[in-house]
N, C-alpha and C positions, 0 to 999 in steps of 0.2 A: 867715648864715654869719659866722662869727667870723674874725679875721685869722689865728689859729693854724690853723684848719680850712682856710683858704685857703692857707696856706703848705704844709701836708700836701698838699693836692689838687695844688698846682703841683709839688712835688716828684715827686709820683707820675707826673705827666704828662712831666716831664723824663726820669725814670727809663725811662720807656716809650719814648720817642724814642730816647734813647742806647742801648737794648738792641737796637732796630729796626737801627741803624746798626753795631751789633756792636762797640762800643767797651766796654772794661772802665772802671770809674770811675776808675783811676789814670791809664790813657791819656788819657781824655777830660779829666781834671782837669790834667794836664801840658800838653796841647794848649791848653787854655782859659788857661794861665797862673795855676791857681789851685792851693791845697794840697789835696792828696786827702782829708783829713778835712774840711775847709771844705766841700768839693763834696759830700762823703758826707753831711754835716748837711743840705745844702740838699735832697737827694733824699730824706731821711727826714722833711724837713718840721721839723726842730729848729733851723735856722738862720735867723735874721731877715736877709735877703739884701738889698743894693741893688739897684736898677734898673740900675745898671752892670753888675753881674755877670749879672743876668737877660738884660739885652741881648746880652751876650758870649755867654751859653748860648744864647739862642734863635739867633743867627747861625751858631754852630758846628752846632747842628741843623739848620739850614736851615728854621726854622719861624718864623713871625711871632709877636711879643709876643700879639697878638689871639687868635690860634689857641690858643696855650698858656693864656691865660686863659678861652677859650670851652670849650675840653677841661676845664679844671679846674672849672669851674662846673658841667658837665653830667656829672661822673664820679659814678658810684655808689661811694661812698667805702667803705662795708663790704666790698662785693665786691673792690674793687680792692686794699685792704689783705690780704684773704684770699688773693688770686691768686699763685701761685708766681712768682718772679723767672726770667727767662730770659738769664742773663749769658752772654757769650761764652766760648766752649770754650777752657780755658787748659790746658797740661800736654801730656802724650804723647798720641799719636792714639789714639783709640778703638779696643780690640782688640789694641794693640801691648803687649807684655811688656816689662818693664825687663830690662836685661843683667844685673842683680844675681843673684847666686846664692847661697844660703845653704846 
């Protein structure tokens, strides 16, 4: 496994844990005191992040670093890339119409 592939895998694992907690990327990044675009790049696997940030993220997710790396190593990367995201619902409640009339 290349370092680039490991970054990608760790990013996917982080995204899965964040989505389970129903955080948006922006809310999670703000709570972790990170810029949203930096955090987004970590999840996409394009950011070469430091252990300091990885530790901060793992603590917020309440997941050990060992578990993050273990899940990243055993991740089926092609299927994980193809799976749809399950972001938290943002916006108006389902089935509710806007008050705007045209």
